C-alpha positions as CSV (number, residue, x, y, z in Angstrom):
1,X,-40.9,77.7,12.1
2,X,-37.4,77.0,10.7
3,X,-35.9,77.3,14.2
4,X,-38.3,74.6,15.4
5,X,-37.2,72.4,12.5
6,X,-33.6,72.8,13.4
7,X,-34.2,72.1,17.1
8,X,-36.3,69.0,16.2
9,X,-33.4,67.9,13.9
10,X,-30.9,68.2,16.8
11,X,-33.0,66.0,19.1
12,X,-34.0,63.5,16.4
13,X,-33.4,59.9,17.2
14,X,-31.4,58.3,14.3
15,X,-32.9,55.4,12.5
16,X,-31.3,52.0,13.2
17,X,-29.4,51.1,10.1
18,X,-28.7,47.4,9.7
19,X,-28.2,47.1,6.0
20,X,-30.5,45.9,3.3
21,X,-33.2,43.3,4.1
22,X,-33.8,40.3,1.8
23,X,-37.6,39.8,1.9
24,X,-37.6,37.3,-1.0
25,X,-37.5,34.3,1.4
26,X,-40.6,35.3,3.2
27,X,-43.7,33.5,1.8
28,X,-46.6,35.9,1.5
29,X,-50.1,35.3,0.2
30,X,-53.0,37.5,-0.4
31,X,-55.6,34.9,0.7
32,X,-56.3,34.4,4.4
33,X,-56.4,31.1,6.1
34,X,-60.2,30.6,6.4
35,X,-60.0,27.7,8.9
36,X,-57.9,29.8,11.3
37,X,-60.2,32.8,10.9
38,X,-63.3,30.7,11.6
39,X,-61.6,29.2,14.7
40,X,-60.9,32.7,16.0
41,X,-64.5,33.7,15.4
42,X,-65.9,30.6,17.1
43,X,-63.6,30.8,20.1
44,X,-64.5,34.5,20.7
45,X,-60.9,35.7,20.4
46,X,-60.6,39.4,21.2
47,X,-64.2,40.4,21.0
48,X,-64.6,44.1,21.9
49,X,-67.9,45.5,23.1
50,X,-68.2,48.7,21.2
51,X,-70.7,50.1,23.7
52,X,-68.2,49.8,26.6
53,X,-65.5,51.4,24.5
54,X,-67.6,54.3,23.5
55,X,-68.8,54.8,27.1
56,X,-65.2,54.9,28.1
57,X,-64.5,57.6,25.5
58,X,-67.5,59.6,26.7
59,X,-66.3,59.4,30.3
60,X,-62.8,60.5,29.3
61,X,-64.3,63.5,27.4
62,X,-66.4,64.5,30.4
63,X,-63.4,64.1,32.7
64,X,-61.3,66.3,30.4
65,X,-64.0,68.9,30.3
66,X,-64.4,68.8,34.1
67,X,-60.6,69.2,34.5
68,X,-60.5,72.2,32.2
69,X,-63.5,73.8,34.1
70,X,-61.8,73.2,37.4
71,X,-58.5,74.7,36.1
72,X,-60.5,77.7,34.7
73,X,-62.3,78.2,38.1
74,X,-59.0,77.9,39.9
75,X,-57.4,80.5,37.7
76,X,-60.3,82.8,38.1
77,X,-60.1,82.4,41.9
78,X,-56.4,83.3,41.8
79,X,-57.1,86.4,39.7
80,X,-59.9,87.5,42.0
81,X,-58.0,86.9,45.2
82,X,-54.9,88.7,43.7
83,X,-57.1,91.7,42.8
84,X,-58.7,91.7,46.2
85,X,-55.2,91.6,47.9
86,X,-53.9,94.5,45.6
87,X,-57.0,96.6,46.4
88,X,-56.3,96.3,50.1
89,X,-52.9,98.0,49.7
């Protein structure tokens, strides 16, 4: 594990250093702008249909399982054919 840490340190991208940042001029508030939020809700901004999203996740999971099954079947076929070829000699 220490070797992996050393290699990761060699290929680490250095952080961009631009000096200290003065955030005192940025006005922040803990309350949200209710009018803006209600406008977004009424306009239907970025509504995500959760059913479509979950269906996509299910399709990806099935595709991944099918890919692994095909890779396993291909690997088994290579092993069987190699054993058959070796048994002929």
